[in-house]
N, C-alpha and C positions, 0 to 999 in steps of 0.2 A: 140506362136511365130512360124513362118515358120521355118522348120528344116534347110533349106539352109541358111536362114538369120542368124539363131543362130550359125551355123558353121562359117559363114563369120565373125560374131562378135567375136567369140572365137579366130579365126586366127588373127584378127586385134588386139585383146588384147594381144595375144602371142607376136606379133611383138613389141608392145609397151613395153612389159616386157623385151625384149632382147636388146633393145637399151639403150643408155646412159640416156635417159629421165627417165628411171625407177629409176635411182639413183639420178641424179642431179636435176630432176624436180619433179617427183611424190612423192618421199619419203624424200627429203631433205627439211628442214624448215629453215627459217631465224631466227635470234636472235634479230630482230629489235623491238620486244615487241608488235607486232600487234596481236599475238595469233593465226594467221591463218596458218594452216598446209597445206591447199590445194590450196591456192590462188596463182597459178602460171600462170594464163592465158591459161590453157590447156582446151580442150573441155571436156564436161561432160563424153563422152564415155571413155576417158582415165582412169577415176577412176572407171568405172563400170567393174572391173575385177572380174570374178567369182573365188571362192575359188578353188585352184588347188594345190595339193601336189607336183607337179613337180617343183614348184617355191619355192625357199627359200628366201623370201624377208627380208630386213633389213631396219631399220630406221637410217638415218644419219642426224646429225645436223651440219651445216657448217656456217661459217661466211657469212653474206650477201655480195654479190659481189665477192665471191671467184672465182679465176681463175682456169682453168684446170691444172692438174699436175700429177706427178707420185708418187707412194708409194714405199718407200725404208725401208729396215731393217737397223737401225742405232743404235749405242750404246746409252743407256740412260745416260745422263751426271752424274747422281748420283751413279748409280749401275753398269754401263757398260753392263747391260743385253740388249739383242736384243729387240728393240721395233719398232713399225711401225710408220712411219712419212710420211706425204704428203708434197712434195716440189713442189710448183707451179711455173709457168713460170716467175713469178716476184721475185723469190728467197725467198718467204715467207714460213715458216716452220710450220706444224701443227702436233701435236702428236695425234694418234688415240687411244681414250679411250673408254671403255665400261661402261655404266651406267646400272646396273642390280639390281633390287630390288626384285629378286625372280621370281617365276612363274607368268606370266601374258601375256595377248594377247592384240592385237589392232584390232578394226574394221577399215578397210580402204576401202572406197567405198562400193562395194557389197561383199567384201571378208574379210577374217580374216587372220591376220598375227600372227602365233602361237608364235613366239619368240618375247616377249615384251621388250627385252633389246634395249637400244638406244646407237648408236655409235656416239661419239662426236669428231670432229676435233678441238683440242684445240691449239690455237696459241702459239708457243714457239720461243723465240729469238734464231736464229741459233748460236749465240756466245756461249751460254751455252754448246753446244756440242763440242766447240773448246777449252774450258778452260783447260781441262786435257791434251790435246795434246800440247797446248802452253807451259804449265809448264814442261812437260816431255821431249819434243823434241826441244824446242826453248828457253831454259833457258840461253844459252850462244851464240848460233849462230842464224843469221837471216835465215828464211826459207820463201819460197813462200807459199801461201795458199794451193796449191796442194801438196807440200811437207809436210806441216804441217798435212794435213788430210789424208795422205797416210797410210792406215791400211789394212793389208792382211786379217784380220778377218772381216772387214767391207769395202769391195771395193767400195760400193756405197757412202761412206762418202765423197769422192772427189767431188761429185755433189754439195756439199755445197760451194765449192770454186767458183762456178758461182754466188753465192748470193751477190748482191751489198750491201745488208743490213749487211752481215757478214764482208765484206771487209771494209765498212765504220766504223764499230765498232772496228775492229782490228786496224785501224789507230788511234783510240782514246784510247783504252784500252791496247795497247801494243806499244813497240817501233816500229817505221816504217821507212823504207828507200826505195827509188826508184832508182834502179841501173841505169836506163836510164831515165834521166829527160825529154827527148824528147818523150818518150813513155808513153802515158797515159793509156795503157791497164794494167789490173791487173796482167798480167804475169810477169811484171818487179817489182811488189811490194813485199817487204819482211818484215817479222815481227819477233820480239823477245819479249819474256816474260818480262814484267815490273810489279812487284808486286804492287807498289804504284798506277800505272795507273789502274790496274785490280780492286783493291778494291775501288778506287774512283768511277769507273763505277758501281760496284755492290752496293755501298752505294746510288748512284743516282737512280738505279733501285728500291731499297728498298723504297726510298721516293716517287717515281712515283707510285709504287704499293700501298703504304699506302694512298696516295691521291685518287687514283682510288677507292679503297675499301671504303674509308670514304664517297665518293660522291654517292656510290650505296648501302650503308648499311642502314638497318633500324635503327631508333633511339635507339631501345632496344637491338640491336645486338652488339656483341663484335668483329666483323670480322676485324675491322680496328686497333685493338690493335697491339702493336709492336710484341708480341709473335706470333700472328696469321699471320701477314705479313711475319715475318721471316720464319715461318714454311712453307709457300707456296714457298718462294724463295729458301729455303734450299733443297726442294724436287728436284731441278734441279742443284745442286752444288755438286762437289766432297766433300767427308766428311771433309778433312782437310781444304778446302777452306771455307766450311760452318762454321766450328768451329772458324776459324780466323775471319770471318765476324761477327759472334756472339759476339766475344770479342770486336771488334772495335765498334759495335753498342751498346754494354753493354746491351745485351738482357738477361733477367733473365727468363729462362723457368721453369715452375713448375715441380717438380720432378715427379709428378703423371700424367703429360700430355703426352699422346701418340699421336704423329702426324699421322693421318690416311692417308696412301698413296692412290693415285688414282688407280683405276683398269685399268691399261694400257694393251693393247693387245700385247703380246710378241710373237715374231717369234721364232720358234724352230731353234737352231743352225744346219746348214746344210753345209756340205762340198761340194766343186765343184765350177764350174764357174758360172757366173751370167747368168740368163735366158735372152734370146734375145726376146724382144717384149712382148706384152701382151699374157697371156696364155688363153686357152679356158675357157670361163666364165660359166662353167656348173658343177663345182665341189662344194662340200660343202665348206662353208666359212672357216671353220677351216683348211681344207687342203690348200686352196688358201693362207691363212695368213701364214702358215708354209712355203710354197714355196716362199713367198715374200722375204725371206732371200737370195734367189739366185739372186735377181735383182729387177728391177722396174716393176710395173704393172700399167696400166691405171686404173682410178677409176672404169670404167665400168666393168673391169675384176673381181671385187669383187662380181658381182651381176649377176644372171641369172638362167637358168634352170639347175637342177642337175639330170635330169632324165637319162642322158647318163653317160658314164664313170663308170660303175659299174665294180668293180674288184672282 
């Protein structure tokens, strides 16, 4: 190959790596069941990336048709540990989980991705993150969604107040009032905890989950049993709420059953104000994830060259 042509191709590949196509197109795969990892309508040269240690590439799995969004450090509803979530422009929430089965690598085009772990954006109903706040802060008084989600330890939590999905659920699973009947904006909506409404909603989620698992389970699998369904749901509930729901559903968990938690990506607790805008996408992924607790990052900021920024 002519040297100038080779350099041109390498520069072209580098540009491809540094833009958002690297994450949202080249290494994101759909879950539609077609088994195709690379069928995104991109030209062949996009995938002909030579192995280069200056790039730390990751594989992300996202729901087909996902919209752009920002990543925030938010409290996990069961443990209140800092975990990373993607909130898209339609108010849909996705938890960032890591699937890692030990040391392995991937062939990708003409190159090798050394880190074989896969990062999954797992859809989570935003109401699960609001349950603990609803019980603790709005047991007696009506609060707006912004007031309800006001937390100095997690300033980005207020972003969920913009989610229409959360607001619609609060109207069903909590007491609801509109101070200004002529104002249809969510700013005038107020909510108060109602235990009966909450558990009616949770019981319905349990039935929906069980039906979904039954429809997708193998005949010889036990994934749609009550105990399994409850274990999945309880992973996103405060402990006392999970215990109360277990009693209402009359779930009998085997004494020797240990529910295995998902490997979620946790953000290290960091003091200080939120970061403004996306940060330079050339640091190691672990450092970027830790800094996410300071504020939001665009998806593309998780991905790029890490050759610079050596300290």
